[in-house]
N, C-alpha and C positions, 0 to 999 in steps of 0.2 A: 442531405439533411444538415441543418445547422446544429452543431453539437457543443455544449458548454463543458469545458474541461477545467476542473477545479483543483487538481492536485498541485503540489509545490512546483515551482517554475521549471527546474531542470527536467523533472519527470513529465511535466505538462508539455514541454516542447517535443519530447519524444512521442508522446501520445498524439499530439497534433500532427506530426509527420505521418504516423500510421493512419490517422483518419483521412488525411489528404490523399494518401495512396488508395484509399477505399472510395474516394470520390465525395467525401463529406467536407463540410466547411467547419473547421474548429474555431471555437471562441475561447481563447486561453484567459482564464480569470482565477488565478490561484487564491484559495481562501486560507491556506497555511503557508508559513515560511519556515524553512529549516535553519536552526541556529546551532552552532557548535557549542558543546559544553566542555570546558577545559579540565576534564577530570584526569587525575593521575592514574596510570595503569600500574596495578600492583604486581610487578614482576612478569616473567615470561615462562615460569615453570608450570606448564599445563600440558595435558595430553592432546588438546585440540581447542580451536576457537569455534564458537557458535555465533551465527549471525542471523538475525531475524529481519534484516532489511539491507538493501544496497547502501542506504545512507550510513548505517553503522559501519559497514566495511570501508566506505570512502573516508569517513572521519578517522577510523583506525589507521588507514594508510598514510595519514598525515603525521602520525606519531613516530618518534625515533625507534620505538620498540618493534616497528613493523618488520624490520629485517629478521629479527629472531622469531617473531610470531608467525611470519609467512612460511617458515620452515615446518610449521605444524600442520596437521590436517585441518581443513575448514569444513564445518557442517553448515550448509546454507539453507535458508528456508525455501528457496525456489530458484528458478533459472536466472532471473535478473540479479539476484544477490550472488549467485555462483559466478556469474559473468564479472561482477564487480570484484569478487575475490580473486579471480584469475588475473584481472588487470592490476590488482594490488600485489601480485607476486605469489599467491598461494598456488602450489602445484598439485596438491592432493585435495580434491574438493568432492564432498558428498552432498547430494541435493535431495531435499525433502519435497513434499507435495504442496507447499504453498502457505502453510499456517503453523502456528506454534505447536499444536498437538502433533502434527506430522514431523516436525523437527525433533521432538522428543522421541518419537518412534524410530526415526532414522539414527539418532544419536545412540540409542540403546542397541540398535542393530549393529552398528559399527563398533561400539564400546560396550560389550555385555558385562564386563567387570567394572566395579567402582573406579571412577576416573575423575581427574580434575580438569575443569573447563573454564575458559574465559568467554563470557557472553558479551559481545559487542552489541549494545542495545541503545534504544532511545528512552527518553524519560517516560513516555506513555506507552504501556504495553498491554495488549489485549489479552494475553495469556501468560501465566506464570511458568515460564520454561524452567527456571531454576528450581522452583518448588516441586514441579512434577518430576524432575530428574533426582532431586534430593530424596524423594520417596523410594527411589531405587538404589540408594547408596552413593550417588554421585555428588561431587562437590563443585558447585558452580559459583564463580565470582562474576558478579554483574557489574559492568562498567558502562555508565550512561554517557554516551558520546555526543548526543544531540537532542534537541527538543523541537517539536513542531509547534510554532506559535500561531494562534488563530488571528485572522484579521478582525478588526473591530467594526469595520463597515464593509458593505458589499463592494467588491471591486468594480471600478468604473466600467470595465468592459462588459461585465455581467449586467450591471444596471442599465447600460445603454441598450444592450441587446434585448433584455426583457421589456424595456419601455417601448421598443420598436416592434415587439412581437416577432423578433428574429431568432428565437430559440425553438428548436424542435424537441431535442432530447438533452438530458443532463446526465453526465457520467459521474458515478460515485465510486471511487476506488477504496474508500474506507468509511467506517461508521462516523468517525470524527469529521471527516470532510463533509459527509451528508448532513450531520447535525449542525455544523458551522454554517454551511450554505443555507439551510432551511431557516435557521435563526436570523441570519443577516438579511435574507431576501424578504422575510416577513416584516422585519423592522423597517425595511425600505419601502414597504407597501406593495410587495409583489406576491403575497401569499396565494391569492386566487390564481394568478397567471401560472405560478409554479405548480399548483395542484393539477392544472390542466395539461402539463407537459408530460412527455415520456421520460422515464427514469430508468437507467441501466445501472444495476448494482453488482458489485463484485461477489457478494455472498448473501445468504439469507439474513445474516446478522446486520449487514449494511442495509439491506432492503427493509428490515424492520423499522429502522429510523425514518425511512422515507414514508412508509405507510402510516406511521404515527402522526405525520404531518397532514394526513388526509389525501395523499397522492394515491391514485388507483392504478395508473398505467405504469406498472413496475415490471421490468424484465430482469431476471437474475442469471448471472453467468453460471454455466454448467460446471465449471471448475475454477480454482482460485488463481487465474492468471489473466493478463490483459487480452491475449487473443480470444479467450472465451468471453470476456466482457464485451469486446467489439463484435463478436458474433451475436451476443444478446441484443446489442444495439440494433442489429439488422431486423429484429422483429418489428420495429417501428417503421421501417422503410416502406413507403407507398401504402401504408395501412395494412401491411402484411400481418397475418395471424401468427402467434408464437409457434415456433417449431424448432427442433434440433438444437440450435446453438444456445438456447437459453430457456428459462422457465419464467412465464409471465403470470402475474397475479393481479 
C-alpha cells in the first residue's frame, strides 16, 4: 500500500524504513517541524528526569547540564524515549506504557515519597504530568525544550500523491498531526479524497480528530507504540477486515 507519513522529518524517516520492510511504499510529508527552544535549565538538583518524548531528551542532551543530569534516573514515557535517554548517557532508565498518565504511574511507583523532578518537555503537552504528580506531593520543574510548528500549506509530496490518487492509508501519530493534516488537505481541496482513504491512528484520542472530519475507515492501534500502529495499518491491506492488531470503527 501507499502510506502517507506525516510526522516530523527525523521520525518520519524511521517510520518510512519500517514501512518499507513491511512491503509498503511510504510517502513522507511532514506537517510539523521540530524547533528548539533555548530555555535555561534551572539547576541539576533533582531526584530524576522525566521525559515525555524522544525530542525532549535529544534537546536536553545538547545542553551542558546533561553530564550532571544523566547521572540521575530517567523516567521515560515509552521505549523510543528510553532509547534516546540511553543514547544521551542515562544509565538508570524506567519506562512507562506510552502516555502521560502511565508516566505518572511509573514515576510514583519508583518514587513513592515526595521528590523533585525535572520534566524535559515540549511546548504542547496533551497531559499535565506536573500537575498530576503535584497532587501526590511531588515537585516538578517543567522545562520546555522544543516546539512543534505546524506547516501552513499541505506538503508538496502529500498534495501530489493525493492529486494522483496514489495514497491508500494515512498514518496519524498524534492528534495534532491529524488535525493539521485534515485542515491543510481540506484547504487544498482534497477533503473528499481524504475522507475516502484508510486512516490508522495511534490512539482513540487521535482517531477522534479523524472521525470529526467525516472519515469512516479508521483503524486504531491496540497500544500506544508504532509497532501497534503499523499492525493497525494492516487491517486495510487487500481489503482485509479488522482483526487483532487494531480496532477499526
